[in-house]
Backbone as CSV, one residue per row, in Angstrom:
resi,resn,N_x,N_y,N_z,CA_x,CA_y,CA_z,C_x,C_y,C_z
1,UNK,0.843,-1.192,0.000,0.000,0.000,0.000,0.884,1.249,0.000
2,UNK,0.612,2.192,-0.889,1.485,3.364,-1.017,1.509,4.267,0.218
3,UNK,0.505,4.178,1.070,0.469,5.054,2.241,1.415,4.598,3.351
4,UNK,1.924,3.364,3.284,2.871,2.895,4.298,4.131,3.752,4.298
5,UNK,4.593,4.108,3.119,5.782,4.966,2.999,5.532,6.310,3.678
6,UNK,4.338,6.842,3.499,3.975,8.114,4.114,3.918,7.987,5.630
7,UNK,3.315,6.917,6.120,3.169,6.708,7.558,4.520,6.547,8.251
8,UNK,5.507,6.023,7.544,6.819,5.782,8.131,7.808,6.916,7.890
9,UNK,7.413,7.938,7.147,8.312,9.051,6.842,8.685,9.817,8.105
10,UNK,9.920,10.281,8.152,10.395,11.039,9.314,9.871,12.461,9.312
11,UNK,9.729,13.053,8.123,9.277,14.439,8.037,8.364,14.614,6.821
12,UNK,7.208,15.268,7.056,6.261,15.514,5.972,5.745,16.946,6.051
13,UNK,5.187,17.410,4.940,4.446,18.666,4.935,3.010,18.314,4.599
14,UNK,2.066,18.977,5.265,0.657,18.687,5.065,-0.037,19.935,4.546
15,UNK,-0.860,19.759,3.512,-1.599,20.874,2.927,-0.933,21.344,1.648
16,UNK,-1.730,21.855,0.742,-1.217,22.216,-0.573,-0.230,23.379,-0.523
17,UNK,-0.501,24.399,0.295,0.438,25.530,0.369,1.810,25.083,0.869
18,UNK,1.838,24.326,1.949,3.108,23.857,2.499,3.796,22.869,1.553
19,UNK,3.007,22.038,0.894,3.573,21.077,-0.052,4.186,21.802,-1.242
20,UNK,3.517,22.843,-1.734,4.071,23.618,-2.848,5.381,24.297,-2.444
21,UNK,5.445,24.802,-1.227,6.686,25.411,-0.743,7.819,24.391,-0.720
22,UNK,7.518,23.184,-0.260,8.530,22.125,-0.210,9.005,21.757,-1.614
23,UNK,8.086,21.717,-2.571,8.447,21.412,-3.956,9.315,22.530,-4.526
24,UNK,8.922,23.781,-4.299,9.682,24.923,-4.800,11.101,24.950,-4.257
25,UNK,11.253,24.595,-2.991,12.572,24.603,-2.343,13.401,23.357,-2.666
26,UNK,12.804,22.405,-3.366,13.511,21.187,-3.718,13.597,20.185,-2.581
27,UNK,12.711,20.309,-1.591,12.738,19.421,-0.426,11.859,18.184,-0.585
28,UNK,10.855,18.258,-1.440,9.886,17.165,-1.581,10.500,15.981,-2.327
29,UNK,10.431,14.816,-1.699,10.911,13.593,-2.334,9.808,12.926,-3.141
30,UNK,8.598,12.975,-2.593,7.420,12.405,-3.250,6.203,13.181,-2.742
31,UNK,5.198,13.319,-3.602,3.995,14.073,-3.249,2.775,13.164,-3.387
32,UNK,1.899,13.218,-2.390,0.631,12.486,-2.407,-0.483,13.498,-2.636
33,UNK,-1.409,13.181,-3.536,-2.531,14.071,-3.839,-3.827,13.277,-3.780
34,UNK,-4.820,13.830,-3.080,-6.122,13.178,-2.976,-6.901,13.355,-4.277
35,UNK,-7.500,12.274,-4.753,-8.276,12.323,-6.002,-9.528,13.188,-5.865
36,UNK,-10.084,13.285,-4.644,-11.305,14.064,-4.471,-11.034,15.526,-4.098
37,UNK,-9.782,15.935,-4.151,-9.445,17.337,-3.878,-9.888,18.204,-5.055
38,UNK,-10.211,19.444,-4.766,-10.641,20.393,-5.785,-9.512,20.612,-6.797
39,UNK,-9.812,20.429,-8.076,-8.801,20.556,-9.130,-8.095,21.906,-9.113
40,UNK,-8.838,22.975,-8.859,-8.215,24.305,-8.889,-7.200,24.475,-7.762
41,UNK,-7.330,23.663,-6.719,-6.388,23.719,-5.600,-5.111,22.941,-5.921
42,UNK,-5.247,21.732,-6.448,-4.077,20.869,-6.647,-3.449,20.962,-8.035
43,UNK,-4.132,21.533,-9.004,-3.596,21.606,-10.365,-2.245,22.322,-10.436
44,UNK,-2.085,23.485,-9.782,-0.767,24.141,-9.821,0.336,23.272,-9.197
45,UNK,0.005,22.540,-8.149,0.963,21.645,-7.510,1.354,20.515,-8.456
46,UNK,0.371,19.926,-9.125,0.651,18.836,-10.062,1.548,19.307,-11.199
47,UNK,1.283,20.503,-11.694,2.095,21.079,-12.774,3.540,21.297,-12.294
48,UNK,3.688,21.813,-11.085,5.001,22.064,-10.508,5.778,20.761,-10.327
49,UNK,5.096,19.721,-9.876,5.737,18.413,-9.698,6.182,17.839,-11.038
50,UNK,5.348,18.025,-12.039,5.689,17.536,-13.378,6.934,18.243,-13.906
51,UNK,6.999,19.562,-13.734,8.145,20.344,-14.195,9.428,19.934,-13.487
52,UNK,9.322,19.589,-12.215,10.498,19.250,-11.412,10.732,17.738,-11.313
53,UNK,9.949,16.969,-12.046,10.046,15.512,-12.104,10.012,14.896,-10.693
54,UNK,8.962,15.256,-9.950,8.730,14.701,-8.622,7.578,13.713,-8.722
55,UNK,7.774,12.534,-8.164,6.752,11.493,-8.205,5.488,11.943,-7.470
56,UNK,4.338,11.754,-8.124,3.043,12.074,-7.522,2.265,10.770,-7.360
57,UNK,1.813,10.514,-6.142,1.055,9.302,-5.856,-0.383,9.698,-5.532
58,UNK,-1.343,9.252,-6.347,-2.742,9.570,-6.061,-3.287,8.724,-4.904
59,UNK,-4.113,9.356,-4.075,-4.780,8.694,-2.958,-6.276,8.912,-3.160
60,UNK,-7.098,7.923,-2.830,-8.526,8.002,-3.110,-9.224,9.221,-2.519
61,UNK,-9.052,9.457,-1.221,-9.799,10.550,-0.594,-8.908,11.432,0.276
62,UNK,-9.385,12.651,0.503,-8.691,13.585,1.379,-8.673,13.049,2.806
63,UNK,-9.766,12.415,3.228,-9.851,11.860,4.577,-8.797,10.773,4.783
64,UNK,-8.639,9.918,3.792,-7.652,8.833,3.861,-6.234,9.407,3.935
65,UNK,-5.970,10.435,3.149,-4.656,11.072,3.146,-4.389,11.777,4.473
66,UNK,-5.387,12.453,5.005,-5.243,13.109,6.305,-4.954,12.112,7.413
67,UNK,-5.695,11.012,7.416,-5.505,9.976,8.438,-4.098,9.389,8.363
68,UNK,-3.622,9.117,7.158,-2.276,8.563,6.977,-1.205,9.555,7.417
69,UNK,-1.548,10.849,7.387,-0.607,11.899,7.787,-0.649,12.168,9.280
70,UNK,-1.590,11.539,9.972,-1.679,11.701,11.406,-2.522,12.875,11.862
71,UNK,-3.399,13.376,10.980,-4.290,14.464,11.382,-5.736,13.984,11.349
72,UNK,-6.609,14.708,12.033,-7.997,14.286,12.168,-8.910,14.803,11.051
73,UNK,-8.371,15.590,10.136,-9.160,16.145,9.041,-8.530,15.731,7.710
74,UNK,-9.222,16.025,6.634,-8.708,15.674,5.314,-7.566,16.562,4.886
75,UNK,-6.773,16.048,3.957,-5.673,16.819,3.374,-5.689,16.623,1.869
76,UNK,-5.599,17.722,1.129,-5.595,17.633,-0.330,-4.272,17.089,-0.840
77,UNK,-3.175,17.465,-0.155,-1.856,17.002,-0.586,-0.893,16.954,0.588
78,UNK,0.091,16.061,0.442,1.122,15.867,1.452,2.428,15.544,0.722
79,UNK,3.544,16.022,1.251,4.838,15.690,0.680,5.724,15.048,1.731
80,UNK,6.496,14.065,1.310,7.536,13.513,2.185,8.791,14.329,1.930
81,UNK,9.363,14.887,3.004,10.583,15.674,2.864,11.803,14.964,3.465
82,UNK,11.574,13.939,4.263,12.670,13.133,4.822,12.135,11.746,5.148
83,UNK,12.891,10.721,4.731,12.452,9.347,4.990,13.272,8.713,6.086
């Protein structure tokens, strides 16, 4: 399951703004994006990841991604910055 890597990561960023910052700074190793997230929110992040050749792993729901990240609410995107 792709979320095991996320659950075991030493350092992550949660939320699209923080994830985009990590991608811009070159810190993101891999990015997880919820399929049910609003396209206008995650589209710029997906484009940025494509330009920088960062692996993007789709996750079914924001709730599932939030839970895997250790928070009680949904998350549109999460990045692993240290494994």
